[in-house]
C-alpha positions as CSV (number, residue, x, y, z in Angstrom):
1,M,76.4,102.3,100.5
2,A,78.3,98.9,100.1
3,T,82.1,99.0,100.5
4,K,84.4,97.4,98.0
5,F,87.4,97.2,100.3
6,E,88.6,97.8,103.9
7,V,90.1,101.3,104.5
8,G,92.2,100.1,107.5
9,R,93.5,102.7,110.0
10,L,92.3,106.2,109.1
11,G,94.7,109.2,109.3
12,I,94.3,112.8,108.4
13,T,97.1,115.4,107.8
14,P,97.1,118.6,109.8
15,G,96.2,120.7,106.8
16,A,93.2,118.5,105.8
17,Q,92.0,118.4,109.4
18,K,92.1,122.2,109.5
19,Q,90.5,122.8,106.0
20,I,88.0,120.0,105.6
21,P,85.0,119.7,107.9
22,M,84.9,116.2,109.5
23,K,81.3,115.6,108.2
24,E,82.6,116.1,104.7
25,V,85.6,113.8,105.4
26,E,83.3,111.1,106.6
27,I,81.1,111.3,103.5
28,A,84.2,111.3,101.3
29,V,85.7,108.2,103.0
30,N,82.4,106.4,102.6
31,R,82.3,107.3,98.9
32,H,86.0,106.2,98.5
33,A,85.4,102.8,100.2
34,S,82.4,102.2,97.9
35,G,84.4,102.8,94.7
36,D,83.2,106.4,94.0
37,W,86.6,107.9,93.2
38,G,85.4,111.4,92.9
39,E,86.9,113.9,90.5
40,I,89.6,111.8,88.8
41,C,90.4,111.3,85.1
42,D,89.3,108.2,83.2
43,E,92.8,106.8,83.3
44,D,93.0,107.0,87.1
45,R,89.5,105.6,87.4
46,S,90.7,102.6,85.4
47,Q,93.8,102.3,87.5
48,N,91.7,102.2,90.7
49,E,89.5,99.5,89.2
50,W,92.6,97.5,88.4
51,A,94.0,98.2,91.9
52,L,90.9,96.7,93.5
53,E,91.6,93.3,91.9
54,N,95.4,93.5,92.2
55,D,96.0,94.8,95.7
56,A,97.5,98.2,94.6
57,R,97.1,101.6,96.0
58,L,93.8,103.4,95.6
59,M,93.3,107.2,95.3
60,S,90.3,109.4,95.2
61,V,90.0,113.2,94.7
62,Y,87.2,115.2,96.2
63,E,86.4,118.9,96.7
64,S,84.9,120.3,99.9
65,E,81.8,122.5,99.9
66,S,84.2,125.5,100.3
67,G,86.1,124.5,97.1
68,E,89.1,123.0,98.8
69,P,90.4,119.9,96.9
70,F,91.5,116.9,99.0
71,W,92.8,113.4,98.4
72,I,92.1,110.1,100.0
73,I,94.7,107.4,99.5
74,T,94.4,103.8,100.7
75,E,97.6,101.8,100.8
76,A,98.0,98.6,98.7
77,D,97.8,96.3,101.7
78,R,94.6,98.1,102.8
79,S,96.2,98.7,106.3
80,S,95.6,102.4,106.2
81,T,93.9,105.3,104.5
82,T,95.1,108.9,104.6
83,I,93.1,112.1,104.0
84,L,95.3,114.9,102.8
85,L,95.5,118.1,100.8
86,P,97.4,117.9,97.5
87,S,100.0,120.4,98.9
88,E,100.8,117.9,101.6
89,Y,101.7,115.0,99.3
C-alpha cells in the first residue's frame, strides 16, 4: 500500500490504547497514510483530498472489529499523528 504522506510521530490516547487492538491500529494507520479515510462523509473526504495538496490537517474514521469507533488525525505539518476515541477529542 503506497503512502500519500508522512504520518510523523505516532501517538495513541489511553482510551484508544485500551479499546483498540494494536494490530487493528496498525492496519488503520496504514490505510490512513495511503488515503483510505475510512467511514467519513463525502464532504470530509473532499476536505482530506484538499488537505493533501494544501498542508492541512487530515482525519480518518474507522471502526474496530468489536464495533468501537476511533479516529486518526495527522497534523497539518505532518509532524505527528494521533489515534483516539471520539470521546477523547
